[in-house]
PDB file of N, CA, C and O in Angstrom:
ATOM      1  N   MET A   1     -11.046  -8.508  11.470  1.00  0.00           N
ATOM      2  CA  MET A   1      -9.705  -8.638  10.516  1.00  0.00           C
ATOM      3  C   MET A   1      -9.757  -6.962  10.035  1.00  0.00           C
ATOM      4  O   MET A   1     -10.824  -6.368   9.879  1.00  0.00           O
ATOM      5  N   GLY A   2      -8.761  -6.494   9.888  1.00  0.00           N
ATOM      6  CA  GLY A   2      -8.901  -4.917   9.558  1.00  0.00           C
ATOM      7  C   GLY A   2      -8.272  -4.855   8.155  1.00  0.00           C
ATOM      8  O   GLY A   2      -7.314  -5.569   7.858  1.00  0.00           O
ATOM      9  N   TYR A   3      -8.846  -3.967   7.284  1.00  0.00           N
ATOM     10  CA  TYR A   3      -8.089  -3.569   5.725  1.00  0.00           C
ATOM     11  C   TYR A   3      -7.615  -1.823   5.996  1.00  0.00           C
ATOM     12  O   TYR A   3      -8.140  -0.986   6.730  1.00  0.00           O
ATOM     13  N   ALA A   4      -6.625  -1.732   5.237  1.00  0.00           N
ATOM     14  CA  ALA A   4      -6.105  -0.725   4.848  1.00  0.00           C
ATOM     15  C   ALA A   4      -6.082  -0.424   3.620  1.00  0.00           C
ATOM     16  O   ALA A   4      -5.459  -1.147   2.842  1.00  0.00           O
ATOM     17  N   ILE A   5      -6.956   1.050   3.041  1.00  0.00           N
ATOM     18  CA  ILE A   5      -6.750   1.211   1.856  1.00  0.00           C
ATOM     19  C   ILE A   5      -5.813   2.507   1.716  1.00  0.00           C
ATOM     20  O   ILE A   5      -6.000   3.443   2.494  1.00  0.00           O
ATOM     21  N   ALA A   6      -4.856   2.577   0.784  1.00  0.00           N
ATOM     22  CA  ALA A   6      -4.112   3.644   0.656  1.00  0.00           C
ATOM     23  C   ALA A   6      -3.904   4.248  -0.443  1.00  0.00           C
ATOM     24  O   ALA A   6      -3.646   3.465  -1.358  1.00  0.00           O
ATOM     25  N   ARG A   7      -3.915   5.678  -0.820  1.00  0.00           N
ATOM     26  CA  ARG A   7      -4.026   6.465  -2.204  1.00  0.00           C
ATOM     27  C   ARG A   7      -2.509   6.716  -2.228  1.00  0.00           C
ATOM     28  O   ARG A   7      -1.991   7.265  -1.256  1.00  0.00           O
ATOM     29  N   VAL A   8      -1.726   6.322  -3.348  1.00  0.00           N
ATOM     30  CA  VAL A   8      -0.748   6.824  -3.618  1.00  0.00           C
ATOM     31  C   VAL A   8      -0.403   7.608  -4.767  1.00  0.00           C
ATOM     32  O   VAL A   8      -0.982   7.283  -5.803  1.00  0.00           O
ATOM     33  N   LYS A   9       0.249   8.380  -4.816  1.00  0.00           N
ATOM     34  CA  LYS A   9       0.779   8.959  -6.083  1.00  0.00           C
ATOM     35  C   LYS A   9       2.174   8.296  -6.599  1.00  0.00           C
ATOM     36  O   LYS A   9       2.899   7.661  -5.833  1.00  0.00           O
ATOM     37  N   ILE A  10       2.476   8.507  -7.967  1.00  0.00           N
ATOM     38  CA  ILE A  10       3.437   7.806  -8.256  1.00  0.00           C
ATOM     39  C   ILE A  10       3.946   8.219  -9.642  1.00  0.00           C
ATOM     40  O   ILE A  10       3.194   8.625 -10.528  1.00  0.00           O
ATOM     41  N   THR A  11       5.505   8.063  -9.793  1.00  0.00           N
ATOM     42  CA  THR A  11       5.887   8.490 -10.975  1.00  0.00           C
ATOM     43  C   THR A  11       5.793   7.710 -12.231  1.00  0.00           C
ATOM     44  O   THR A  11       5.378   8.120 -13.315  1.00  0.00           O
ATOM     45  N   GLU A  12       6.179   6.682 -11.976  1.00  0.00           N
ATOM     46  CA  GLU A  12       6.196   5.094 -13.231  1.00  0.00           C
ATOM     47  C   GLU A  12       5.620   4.100 -12.332  1.00  0.00           C
ATOM     48  O   GLU A  12       5.725   3.988 -11.110  1.00  0.00           O
ATOM     49  N   LEU A  13       4.780   3.172 -13.479  1.00  0.00           N
ATOM     50  CA  LEU A  13       4.368   2.128 -12.566  1.00  0.00           C
ATOM     51  C   LEU A  13       5.337   1.157 -12.548  1.00  0.00           C
ATOM     52  O   LEU A  13       5.612   0.719 -11.431  1.00  0.00           O
ATOM     53  N   ASP A  14       5.970   0.671 -13.557  1.00  0.00           N
ATOM     54  CA  ASP A  14       6.736  -0.144 -13.562  1.00  0.00           C
ATOM     55  C   ASP A  14       7.894  -0.225 -12.423  1.00  0.00           C
ATOM     56  O   ASP A  14       8.064  -1.274 -11.801  1.00  0.00           O
ATOM     57  N   GLU A  15       8.539   0.724 -12.225  1.00  0.00           N
ATOM     58  CA  GLU A  15       9.434   1.027 -11.092  1.00  0.00           C
ATOM     59  C   GLU A  15       8.755   1.005 -10.132  1.00  0.00           C
ATOM     60  O   GLU A  15       9.388   0.490  -9.210  1.00  0.00           O
ATOM     61  N   TYR A  16       7.177   1.473  -9.666  1.00  0.00           N
ATOM     62  CA  TYR A  16       6.692   1.087  -8.260  1.00  0.00           C
ATOM     63  C   TYR A  16       6.253  -0.528  -8.163  1.00  0.00           C
ATOM     64  O   TYR A  16       6.028  -1.089  -7.091  1.00  0.00           O
ATOM     65  N   LEU A  17       6.183  -1.083  -9.284  1.00  0.00           N
ATOM     66  CA  LEU A  17       5.540  -2.295  -8.657  1.00  0.00           C
ATOM     67  C   LEU A  17       7.053  -3.060  -8.520  1.00  0.00           C
ATOM     68  O   LEU A  17       7.083  -3.841  -7.568  1.00  0.00           O
ATOM     69  N   GLU A  18       8.174  -2.983  -9.216  1.00  0.00           N
ATOM     70  CA  GLU A  18       9.141  -3.872  -8.967  1.00  0.00           C
ATOM     71  C   GLU A  18       9.253  -3.329  -7.825  1.00  0.00           C
ATOM     72  O   GLU A  18       8.618  -4.113  -7.119  1.00  0.00           O
ATOM     73  N   THR A  19       9.645  -2.484  -7.128  1.00  0.00           N
ATOM     74  CA  THR A  19      10.083  -2.215  -5.585  1.00  0.00           C
ATOM     75  C   THR A  19       9.049  -2.541  -4.777  1.00  0.00           C
ATOM     76  O   THR A  19       9.371  -3.284  -3.850  1.00  0.00           O
ATOM     77  N   PHE A  20       7.455  -2.101  -4.847  1.00  0.00           N
ATOM     78  CA  PHE A  20       6.640  -2.350  -4.512  1.00  0.00           C
ATOM     79  C   PHE A  20       6.649  -4.341  -3.960  1.00  0.00           C
ATOM     80  O   PHE A  20       6.638  -4.856  -2.841  1.00  0.00           O
ATOM     81  N   GLY A  21       6.669  -4.841  -5.114  1.00  0.00           N
ATOM     82  CA  GLY A  21       6.781  -6.325  -4.948  1.00  0.00           C
ATOM     83  C   GLY A  21       7.829  -7.016  -4.650  1.00  0.00           C
ATOM     84  O   GLY A  21       7.771  -8.243  -4.575  1.00  0.00           O
ATOM     85  N   GLY A  22       9.040  -6.273  -4.417  1.00  0.00           N
ATOM     86  CA  GLY A  22      10.414  -7.010  -3.978  1.00  0.00           C
ATOM     87  C   GLY A  22      10.815  -6.422  -2.616  1.00  0.00           C
ATOM     88  O   GLY A  22      10.572  -7.118  -1.630  1.00  0.00           O
ATOM     89  N   ARG A  23      11.276  -5.482  -2.477  1.00  0.00           N
ATOM     90  CA  ARG A  23      11.886  -4.843  -1.004  1.00  0.00           C
ATOM     91  C   ARG A  23      10.567  -4.534  -0.185  1.00  0.00           C
ATOM     92  O   ARG A  23      10.385  -4.996   0.941  1.00  0.00           O
ATOM     93  N   GLY A  24       9.726  -3.775  -0.790  1.00  0.00           N
ATOM     94  CA  GLY A  24       8.316  -3.451  -0.200  1.00  0.00           C
ATOM     95  C   GLY A  24       7.655  -4.508   0.482  1.00  0.00           C
ATOM     96  O   GLY A  24       7.281  -4.490   1.654  1.00  0.00           O
ATOM     97  N   LEU A  25       7.496  -5.779  -0.654  1.00  0.00           N
ATOM     98  CA  LEU A  25       6.807  -6.904  -0.087  1.00  0.00           C
ATOM     99  C   LEU A  25       7.515  -7.413   1.215  1.00  0.00           C
ATOM    100  O   LEU A  25       6.949  -7.691   2.272  1.00  0.00           O
ATOM    101  N   GLU A  26       8.890  -7.488   0.942  1.00  0.00           N
ATOM    102  CA  GLU A  26       9.370  -8.023   2.014  1.00  0.00           C
ATOM    103  C   GLU A  26       9.379  -7.444   3.481  1.00  0.00           C
ATOM    104  O   GLU A  26       9.406  -8.102   4.521  1.00  0.00           O
ATOM    105  N   LYS A  27       9.346  -5.837   3.320  1.00  0.00           N
ATOM    106  CA  LYS A  27       9.083  -5.128   4.559  1.00  0.00           C
ATOM    107  C   LYS A  27       7.697  -5.186   5.158  1.00  0.00           C
ATOM    108  O   LYS A  27       7.415  -5.272   6.354  1.00  0.00           O
ATOM    109  N   ARG A  28       6.941  -5.128   4.197  1.00  0.00           N
ATOM    110  CA  ARG A  28       5.483  -5.198   4.386  1.00  0.00           C
ATOM    111  C   ARG A  28       4.979  -6.406   5.379  1.00  0.00           C
ATOM    112  O   ARG A  28       4.125  -6.354   6.264  1.00  0.00           O
ATOM    113  N   ARG A  29       5.792  -7.521   4.942  1.00  0.00           N
ATOM    114  CA  ARG A  29       5.483  -8.913   5.412  1.00  0.00           C
ATOM    115  C   ARG A  29       6.089  -8.758   7.060  1.00  0.00           C
ATOM    116  O   ARG A  29       5.526  -9.348   7.982  1.00  0.00           O
ATOM    117  N   GLU A  30       7.103  -8.030   7.240  1.00  0.00           N
ATOM    118  CA  GLU A  30       7.522  -8.305   8.456  1.00  0.00           C
ATOM    119  C   GLU A  30       7.013  -7.423   9.414  1.00  0.00           C
ATOM    120  O   GLU A  30       7.419  -7.414  10.576  1.00  0.00           O
ATOM    121  N   HIS A  31       6.091  -6.637   8.956  1.00  0.00           N
ATOM    122  CA  HIS A  31       4.879  -6.041   9.824  1.00  0.00           C
ATOM    123  C   HIS A  31       3.359  -6.365  10.000  1.00  0.00           C
ATOM    124  O   HIS A  31       2.519  -5.722  10.629  1.00  0.00           O
ATOM    125  N   GLY A  32       3.215  -7.510   9.294  1.00  0.00           N
ATOM    126  CA  GLY A  32       2.010  -8.353   9.260  1.00  0.00           C
ATOM    127  C   GLY A  32       0.947  -8.266   8.217  1.00  0.00           C
ATOM    128  O   GLY A  32      -0.192  -8.697   8.396  1.00  0.00           O
ATOM    129  N   CYS A  33       1.384  -7.655   7.047  1.00  0.00           N
ATOM    130  CA  CYS A  33       0.391  -7.312   5.675  1.00  0.00           C
ATOM    131  C   CYS A  33       0.235  -8.682   5.282  1.00  0.00           C
ATOM    132  O   CYS A  33       1.191  -9.413   5.021  1.00  0.00           O
ATOM    133  N   ARG A  34      -0.944  -9.023   5.240  1.00  0.00           N
ATOM    134  CA  ARG A  34      -1.257 -10.576   4.586  1.00  0.00           C
ATOM    135  C   ARG A  34      -1.478 -10.492   3.071  1.00  0.00           C
ATOM    136  O   ARG A  34      -1.606 -11.449   2.307  1.00  0.00           O
ATOM    137  N   GLY A  35      -1.499  -9.345   2.800  1.00  0.00           N
ATOM    138  CA  GLY A  35      -1.572  -9.405   0.930  1.00  0.00           C
ATOM    139  C   GLY A  35      -2.198  -7.982   0.493  1.00  0.00           C
ATOM    140  O   GLY A  35      -2.520  -7.128   1.320  1.00  0.00           O
ATOM    141  N   VAL A  36      -2.316  -7.846  -0.728  1.00  0.00           N
ATOM    142  CA  VAL A  36      -2.534  -6.292  -1.116  1.00  0.00           C
ATOM    143  C   VAL A  36      -3.222  -6.434  -2.508  1.00  0.00           C
ATOM    144  O   VAL A  36      -2.867  -7.399  -3.185  1.00  0.00           O
ATOM    145  N   LEU A  37      -4.202  -5.555  -3.039  1.00  0.00           N
ATOM    146  CA  LEU A  37      -4.693  -5.692  -4.470  1.00  0.00           C
ATOM    147  C   LEU A  37      -4.340  -3.939  -4.681  1.00  0.00           C
ATOM    148  O   LEU A  37      -4.446  -3.028  -3.860  1.00  0.00           O
ATOM    149  N   VAL A  38      -3.915  -3.915  -6.037  1.00  0.00           N
ATOM    150  CA  VAL A  38      -3.297  -2.600  -6.286  1.00  0.00           C
ATOM    151  C   VAL A  38      -4.119  -2.565  -7.504  1.00  0.00           C
ATOM    152  O   VAL A  38      -4.261  -3.494  -8.299  1.00  0.00           O
ATOM    153  N   HIS A  39      -4.835  -0.969  -7.588  1.00  0.00           N
ATOM    154  CA  HIS A  39      -5.676  -0.369  -8.518  1.00  0.00           C
ATOM    155  C   HIS A  39      -5.192   0.729  -9.259  1.00  0.00           C
ATOM    156  O   HIS A  39      -4.782   1.590  -8.481  1.00  0.00           O
ATOM    157  N   GLN A  40      -5.107   0.952 -10.070  1.00  0.00           N
ATOM    158  CA  GLN A  40      -4.798   2.131 -11.120  1.00  0.00           C
ATOM    159  C   GLN A  40      -6.115   2.904 -11.682  1.00  0.00           C
ATOM    160  O   GLN A  40      -7.033   2.413 -12.339  1.00  0.00           O
ATOM    161  N   SER A  41      -5.951   4.302 -11.227  1.00  0.00           N
ATOM    162  CA  SER A  41      -7.039   4.946 -11.380  1.00  0.00           C
ATOM    163  C   SER A  41      -7.171   5.214 -13.500  1.00  0.00           C
ATOM    164  O   SER A  41      -6.174   5.553 -14.138  1.00  0.00           O
ATOM    165  N   VAL A  42      -8.303   5.010 -14.061  1.00  0.00           N
ATOM    166  CA  VAL A  42      -8.344   4.913 -15.221  1.00  0.00           C
ATOM    167  C   VAL A  42      -8.264   6.575 -15.784  1.00  0.00           C
ATOM    168  O   VAL A  42      -8.088   6.763 -16.988  1.00  0.00           O
ATOM    169  N   ASP A  43      -8.415   7.832 -14.774  1.00  0.00           N
ATOM    170  CA  ASP A  43      -8.280   8.878 -15.199  1.00  0.00           C
ATOM    171  C   ASP A  43      -6.672   9.694 -14.960  1.00  0.00           C
ATOM    172  O   ASP A  43      -6.127  10.567 -15.636  1.00  0.00           O
ATOM    173  N   ASP A  44      -6.315   9.127 -13.957  1.00  0.00           N
ATOM    174  CA  ASP A  44      -4.716   9.400 -13.709  1.00  0.00           C
ATOM    175  C   ASP A  44      -3.969   8.383 -13.374  1.00  0.00           C
ATOM    176  O   ASP A  44      -4.258   7.737 -12.366  1.00  0.00           O
ATOM    177  N   PRO A  45      -2.914   8.065 -14.123  1.00  0.00           N
ATOM    178  CA  PRO A  45      -2.002   6.764 -14.416  1.00  0.00           C
ATOM    179  C   PRO A  45      -1.319   6.938 -13.227  1.00  0.00           C
ATOM    180  O   PRO A  45      -0.911   5.921 -12.667  1.00  0.00           O
ATOM    181  N   THR A  46      -1.079   8.181 -12.650  1.00  0.00           N
ATOM    182  CA  THR A  46      -0.206   8.254 -11.536  1.00  0.00           C
ATOM    183  C   THR A  46      -0.843   8.001 -10.051  1.00  0.00           C
ATOM    184  O   THR A  46      -0.140   8.035  -9.041  1.00  0.00           O
ATOM    185  N   GLU A  47      -2.083   7.773 -10.028  1.00  0.00           N
ATOM    186  CA  GLU A  47      -2.784   7.679  -8.525  1.00  0.00           C
ATOM    187  C   GLU A  47      -2.749   5.957  -8.724  1.00  0.00           C
ATOM    188  O   GLU A  47      -2.519   5.241  -9.699  1.00  0.00           O
ATOM    189  N   LEU A  48      -3.060   5.710  -7.450  1.00  0.00           N
ATOM    190  CA  LEU A  48      -3.269   3.800  -7.141  1.00  0.00           C
ATOM    191  C   LEU A  48      -3.672   4.233  -5.913  1.00  0.00           C
ATOM    192  O   LEU A  48      -3.329   5.194  -5.224  1.00  0.00           O
ATOM    193  N   ILE A  49      -4.749   3.034  -5.707  1.00  0.00           N
ATOM    194  CA  ILE A  49      -5.443   2.627  -4.767  1.00  0.00           C
ATOM    195  C   ILE A  49      -5.068   1.173  -4.305  1.00  0.00           C
ATOM    196  O   ILE A  49      -5.385   0.217  -5.013  1.00  0.00           O
ATOM    197  N   ASN A  50      -4.418   1.008  -3.160  1.00  0.00           N
ATOM    198  CA  ASN A  50      -3.689  -0.078  -2.837  1.00  0.00           C
ATOM    199  C   ASN A  50      -4.961  -0.615  -1.457  1.00  0.00           C
ATOM    200  O   ASN A  50      -5.341   0.314  -0.745  1.00  0.00           O
ATOM    201  N   VAL A  51      -5.393  -1.656  -1.227  1.00  0.00           N
ATOM    202  CA  VAL A  51      -6.110  -2.136  -0.591  1.00  0.00           C
ATOM    203  C   VAL A  51      -5.360  -3.310   0.102  1.00  0.00           C
ATOM    204  O   VAL A  51      -5.122  -4.389  -0.442  1.00  0.00           O
ATOM    205  N   PHE A  52      -5.083  -3.028   1.132  1.00  0.00           N
ATOM    206  CA  PHE A  52      -4.263  -4.120   2.005  1.00  0.00           C
ATOM    207  C   PHE A  52      -5.212  -5.095   3.263  1.00  0.00           C
ATOM    208  O   PHE A  52      -6.140  -4.848   4.033  1.00  0.00           O
ATOM    209  N   ASP A  53      -4.487  -6.118   2.980  1.00  0.00           N
ATOM    210  CA  ASP A  53      -5.359  -7.260   4.243  1.00  0.00           C
ATOM    211  C   ASP A  53      -4.118  -6.860   5.100  1.00  0.00           C
ATOM    212  O   ASP A  53      -3.001  -7.352   4.940  1.00  0.00           O
ATOM    213  N   TRP A  54      -4.444  -5.899   6.043  1.00  0.00           N
ATOM    214  CA  TRP A  54      -3.536  -5.354   6.949  1.00  0.00           C
ATOM    215  C   TRP A  54      -4.210  -4.677   8.050  1.00  0.00           C
ATOM    216  O   TRP A  54      -5.112  -3.865   7.843  1.00  0.00           O
ATOM    217  N   ASP A  55      -3.812  -4.976   9.173  1.00  0.00           N
ATOM    218  CA  ASP A  55      -4.827  -4.071  10.266  1.00  0.00           C
ATOM    219  C   ASP A  55      -3.728  -2.689  10.702  1.00  0.00           C
ATOM    220  O   ASP A  55      -2.533  -2.677  10.407  1.00  0.00           O
ATOM    221  N   ARG A  56      -4.288  -1.820  11.291  1.00  0.00           N
ATOM    222  CA  ARG A  56      -3.921  -0.452  11.557  1.00  0.00           C
ATOM    223  C   ARG A  56      -2.714  -0.664  12.516  1.00  0.00           C
ATOM    224  O   ARG A  56      -1.900   0.239  12.323  1.00  0.00           O
ATOM    225  N   GLU A  57      -2.235  -1.677  13.641  1.00  0.00           N
ATOM    226  CA  GLU A  57      -1.274  -1.248  14.095  1.00  0.00           C
ATOM    227  C   GLU A  57       0.151  -1.913  13.180  1.00  0.00           C
ATOM    228  O   GLU A  57       1.283  -1.537  13.483  1.00  0.00           O
ATOM    229  N   GLY A  58      -0.036  -2.732  12.268  1.00  0.00           N
ATOM    230  CA  GLY A  58       0.721  -3.288  11.129  1.00  0.00           C
ATOM    231  C   GLY A  58       1.082  -2.079  10.500  1.00  0.00           C
ATOM    232  O   GLY A  58       2.291  -1.894  10.360  1.00  0.00           O
ATOM    233  N   VAL A  59       0.323  -1.232  10.097  1.00  0.00           N
ATOM    234  CA  VAL A  59       0.494   0.070   9.056  1.00  0.00           C
ATOM    235  C   VAL A  59       1.473   0.861   9.692  1.00  0.00           C
ATOM    236  O   VAL A  59       2.514   1.331   9.233  1.00  0.00           O
ATOM    237  N   GLU A  60       0.889   0.950  11.029  1.00  0.00           N
ATOM    238  CA  GLU A  60       2.008   2.174  11.994  1.00  0.00           C
ATOM    239  C   GLU A  60       3.098   1.567  12.180  1.00  0.00           C
ATOM    240  O   GLU A  60       4.111   2.230  11.956  1.00  0.00           O
ATOM    241  N   ALA A  61       3.258   0.244  12.605  1.00  0.00           N
ATOM    242  CA  ALA A  61       4.784   0.063  12.890  1.00  0.00           C
ATOM    243  C   ALA A  61       5.410  -0.177  11.673  1.00  0.00           C
ATOM    244  O   ALA A  61       6.636  -0.265  11.751  1.00  0.00           O
ATOM    245  N   PHE A  62       4.841  -0.330  10.394  1.00  0.00           N
ATOM    246  CA  PHE A  62       5.478  -0.324   9.166  1.00  0.00           C
ATOM    247  C   PHE A  62       5.482   1.162   8.664  1.00  0.00           C
ATOM    248  O   PHE A  62       6.557   1.432   8.129  1.00  0.00           O
ATOM    249  N   MET A  63       4.867   1.882   8.677  1.00  0.00           N
ATOM    250  CA  MET A  63       5.220   3.653   8.758  1.00  0.00           C
ATOM    251  C   MET A  63       6.391   3.982   9.531  1.00  0.00           C
ATOM    252  O   MET A  63       7.186   4.746   8.983  1.00  0.00           O
ATOM    253  N   GLY A  64       6.636   3.613  10.564  1.00  0.00           N
ATOM    254  CA  GLY A  64       7.308   4.030  11.538  1.00  0.00           C
ATOM    255  C   GLY A  64       9.088   3.580  11.394  1.00  0.00           C
ATOM    256  O   GLY A  64      10.146   4.044  11.819  1.00  0.00           O
ATOM    257  N   ASP A  65       8.657   2.389  10.521  1.00  0.00           N
ATOM    258  CA  ASP A  65      10.039   1.844  10.117  1.00  0.00           C
ATOM    259  C   ASP A  65      11.345   2.526   9.543  1.00  0.00           C
ATOM    260  O   ASP A  65      11.323   2.936   8.382  1.00  0.00           O
ATOM    261  N   PRO A  66      12.378   2.648  10.248  1.00  0.00           N
ATOM    262  CA  PRO A  66      13.181   3.516   9.553  1.00  0.00           C
ATOM    263  C   PRO A  66      13.550   2.865   8.164  1.00  0.00           C
ATOM    264  O   PRO A  66      14.068   3.691   7.413  1.00  0.00           O
ATOM    265  N   ASP A  67      13.431   1.695   7.664  1.00  0.00           N
ATOM    266  CA  ASP A  67      13.751   1.453   6.652  1.00  0.00           C
ATOM    267  C   ASP A  67      12.952   1.814   5.203  1.00  0.00           C
ATOM    268  O   ASP A  67      13.453   1.569   4.105  1.00  0.00           O
ATOM    269  N   VAL A  68      11.550   2.472   5.400  1.00  0.00           N
ATOM    270  CA  VAL A  68      10.539   2.488   4.773  1.00  0.00           C
ATOM    271  C   VAL A  68      10.476   4.052   4.049  1.00  0.00           C
ATOM    272  O   VAL A  68       9.586   4.218   3.215  1.00  0.00           O
ATOM    273  N   PRO A  69      11.297   5.069   4.318  1.00  0.00           N
ATOM    274  CA  PRO A  69      11.297   6.269   3.785  1.00  0.00           C
ATOM    275  C   PRO A  69      11.859   6.055   2.368  1.00  0.00           C
ATOM    276  O   PRO A  69      11.398   6.511   1.322  1.00  0.00           O
ATOM    277  N   GLU A  70      13.278   5.034   2.582  1.00  0.00           N
ATOM    278  CA  GLU A  70      13.988   4.827   1.155  1.00  0.00           C
ATOM    279  C   GLU A  70      13.365   3.810   0.530  1.00  0.00           C
ATOM    280  O   GLU A  70      13.741   3.738  -0.641  1.00  0.00           O
ATOM    281  N   ILE A  71      12.705   3.131   0.773  1.00  0.00           N
ATOM    282  CA  ILE A  71      11.991   1.863  -0.072  1.00  0.00           C
ATOM    283  C   ILE A  71      10.456   2.751  -1.048  1.00  0.00           C
ATOM    284  O   ILE A  71       9.950   2.534  -2.149  1.00  0.00           O
ATOM    285  N   MET A  72      10.235   3.523  -0.206  1.00  0.00           N
ATOM    286  CA  MET A  72       9.054   4.446  -0.878  1.00  0.00           C
ATOM    287  C   MET A  72       9.746   5.451  -1.865  1.00  0.00           C
ATOM    288  O   MET A  72       9.161   5.440  -2.949  1.00  0.00           O
ATOM    289  N   GLN A  73      10.537   6.094  -1.837  1.00  0.00           N
ATOM    290  CA  GLN A  73      11.875   6.916  -2.480  1.00  0.00           C
ATOM    291  C   GLN A  73      11.747   6.230  -3.841  1.00  0.00           C
ATOM    292  O   GLN A  73      11.111   6.643  -4.811  1.00  0.00           O
ATOM    293  N   ALA A  74      12.653   4.816  -3.711  1.00  0.00           N
ATOM    294  CA  ALA A  74      12.773   4.172  -4.236  1.00  0.00           C
ATOM    295  C   ALA A  74      11.686   3.533  -5.530  1.00  0.00           C
ATOM    296  O   ALA A  74      11.898   3.243  -6.708  1.00  0.00           O
ATOM    297  N   ALA A  75      10.587   3.491  -4.754  1.00  0.00           N
ATOM    298  CA  ALA A  75       9.367   3.081  -5.370  1.00  0.00           C
ATOM    299  C   ALA A  75       8.928   4.201  -6.311  1.00  0.00           C
ATOM    300  O   ALA A  75       8.361   3.696  -7.279  1.00  0.00           O
ATOM    301  N   GLY A  76       8.974   5.509  -6.389  1.00  0.00           N
ATOM    302  CA  GLY A  76       8.994   6.693  -7.091  1.00  0.00           C
ATOM    303  C   GLY A  76       7.293   7.454  -6.360  1.00  0.00           C
ATOM    304  O   GLY A  76       6.430   8.073  -6.981  1.00  0.00           O
ATOM    305  N   LEU A  77       7.323   7.162  -5.187  1.00  0.00           N
ATOM    306  CA  LEU A  77       6.118   7.806  -4.434  1.00  0.00           C
ATOM    307  C   LEU A  77       6.179   9.313  -4.351  1.00  0.00           C
ATOM    308  O   LEU A  77       7.081   9.826  -3.688  1.00  0.00           O
ATOM    309  N   GLN A  78       5.212  10.122  -5.028  1.00  0.00           N
ATOM    310  CA  GLN A  78       5.635  11.651  -4.875  1.00  0.00           C
ATOM    311  C   GLN A  78       5.115  12.069  -3.374  1.00  0.00           C
ATOM    312  O   GLN A  78       5.342  13.228  -3.025  1.00  0.00           O
ATOM    313  N   LYS A  79       4.397  11.151  -2.422  1.00  0.00           N
ATOM    314  CA  LYS A  79       4.193  11.760  -1.193  1.00  0.00           C
ATOM    315  C   LYS A  79       3.985  10.441  -0.266  1.00  0.00           C
ATOM    316  O   LYS A  79       3.900   9.323  -0.774  1.00  0.00           O
ATOM    317  N   ARG A  80       3.907  10.666   1.166  1.00  0.00           N
ATOM    318  CA  ARG A  80       3.374   9.580   1.506  1.00  0.00           C
ATOM    319  C   ARG A  80       1.899   9.100   1.717  1.00  0.00           C
ATOM    320  O   ARG A  80       0.917   9.829   1.854  1.00  0.00           O
ATOM    321  N   PRO A  81       1.931   7.810   1.717  1.00  0.00           N
ATOM    322  CA  PRO A  81       0.081   7.305   1.286  1.00  0.00           C
ATOM    323  C   PRO A  81      -0.620   7.914   2.316  1.00  0.00           C
ATOM    324  O   PRO A  81      -0.147   8.326   3.376  1.00  0.00           O
ATOM    325  N   GLU A  82      -1.841   7.950   1.924  1.00  0.00           N
ATOM    326  CA  GLU A  82      -2.733   8.362   2.830  1.00  0.00           C
ATOM    327  C   GLU A  82      -3.478   7.550   3.091  1.00  0.00           C
ATOM    328  O   GLU A  82      -4.328   7.411   2.212  1.00  0.00           O
ATOM    329  N   PHE A  83      -3.627   6.639   4.267  1.00  0.00           N
ATOM    330  CA  PHE A  83      -4.358   5.409   4.703  1.00  0.00           C
ATOM    331  C   PHE A  83      -6.094   5.735   5.235  1.00  0.00           C
ATOM    332  O   PHE A  83      -6.394   6.770   5.829  1.00  0.00           O
ATOM    333  N   THR A  84      -6.964   4.794   4.936  1.00  0.00           N
ATOM    334  CA  THR A  84      -7.888   4.779   5.267  1.00  0.00           C
ATOM    335  C   THR A  84      -8.131   3.371   5.856  1.00  0.00           C
ATOM    336  O   THR A  84      -7.913   2.459   5.058  1.00  0.00           O
ATOM    337  N   PHE A  85      -8.571   2.984   7.190  1.00  0.00           N
ATOM    338  CA  PHE A  85      -8.810   1.713   7.764  1.00  0.00           C
ATOM    339  C   PHE A  85     -10.418   1.556   7.839  1.00  0.00           C
ATOM    340  O   PHE A  85     -11.291   2.322   8.246  1.00  0.00           O
ATOM    341  N   VAL A  86     -10.456   0.417   7.351  1.00  0.00           N
ATOM    342  CA  VAL A  86     -11.910  -0.175   7.237  1.00  0.00           C
ATOM    343  C   VAL A  86     -11.796  -1.546   7.793  1.00  0.00           C
ATOM    344  O   VAL A  86     -10.759  -2.196   7.926  1.00  0.00           O
ATOM    345  N   GLU A  87     -13.221  -1.956   8.154  1.00  0.00           N
ATOM    346  CA  GLU A  87     -13.540  -3.609   8.482  1.00  0.00           C
ATOM    347  C   GLU A  87     -14.454  -3.818   7.535  1.00  0.00           C
ATOM    348  O   GLU A  87     -15.150  -2.949   7.009  1.00  0.00           O
ATOM    349  N   ARG A  88     -14.461  -5.169   7.273  1.00  0.00           N
ATOM    350  CA  ARG A  88     -16.016  -5.613   6.122  1.00  0.00           C
ATOM    351  C   ARG A  88     -17.015  -6.032   7.538  1.00  0.00           C
ATOM    352  O   ARG A  88     -16.887  -6.625   8.609  1.00  0.00           O
ATOM    353  N   VAL A  89     -17.962  -5.373   6.836  1.00  0.00           N
ATOM    354  CA  VAL A  89     -19.106  -5.568   7.567  1.00  0.00           C
ATOM    355  C   VAL A  89     -20.192  -6.687   6.994  1.00  0.00           C
ATOM    356  O   VAL A  89     -20.859  -7.353   7.786  1.00  0.00           O
ATOM    357  N   ALA A  90     -20.302  -6.825   5.706  1.00  0.00           N
ATOM    358  CA  ALA A  90     -21.279  -7.370   4.793  1.00  0.00           C
ATOM    359  C   ALA A  90     -20.261  -7.943   3.325  1.00  0.00           C
ATOM    360  O   ALA A  90     -19.450  -7.220   2.745  1.00  0.00           O
ATOM    361  N   GLU A  91     -20.527  -9.189   3.009  1.00  0.00           N
ATOM    362  CA  GLU A  91     -20.639  -9.274   1.493  1.00  0.00           C
ATOM    363  C   GLU A  91     -21.601 -10.043   1.099  1.00  0.00           C
ATOM    364  O   GLU A  91     -22.076 -11.106   1.498  1.00  0.00           O
ATOM    365  N   LEU A  92     -21.946  -8.855  -0.314  1.00  0.00           N
ATOM    366  CA  LEU A  92     -23.468  -9.208  -0.620  1.00  0.00           C
ATOM    367  C   LEU A  92     -23.295  -9.550  -1.933  1.00  0.00           C
ATOM    368  O   LEU A  92     -22.254  -9.125  -2.434  1.00  0.00           O
ATOM    369  N   GLU A  93     -24.181 -10.341  -2.792  1.00  0.00           N
ATOM    370  CA  GLU A  93     -24.052 -10.763  -4.144  1.00  0.00           C
ATOM    371  C   GLU A  93     -24.569  -9.443  -4.776  1.00  0.00           C
ATOM    372  O   GLU A  93     -25.336  -8.577  -4.355  1.00  0.00           O
ATOM    373  N   ALA A  94     -23.807  -9.611  -6.059  1.00  0.00           N
ATOM    374  CA  ALA A  94     -24.499  -8.673  -6.982  1.00  0.00           C
ATOM    375  C   ALA A  94     -25.642  -8.244  -7.490  1.00  0.00           C
ATOM    376  O   ALA A  94     -25.647  -7.332  -8.317  1.00  0.00           O
TER     377      ALA A  94
END
């Protein structure tokens, strides 16, 4: 099972979350996304790190969807997300 980590820059958190949790959610589901955790930088509130339960193929299909650029613009993204793809290899206790 794959995960995608995306670093994004936004203009305003509430605007982002409204679009990300509405139209963005619907479109991600169309492309196989199973969930996401959204984290905000404590040093820069315009920087978010999203950890998606989503494989590379789904992300690539999503990013190629012609509806996505307008959704990202509505969410206030300052540029396209930067994705890193990872797989869990272990879960250890603290």
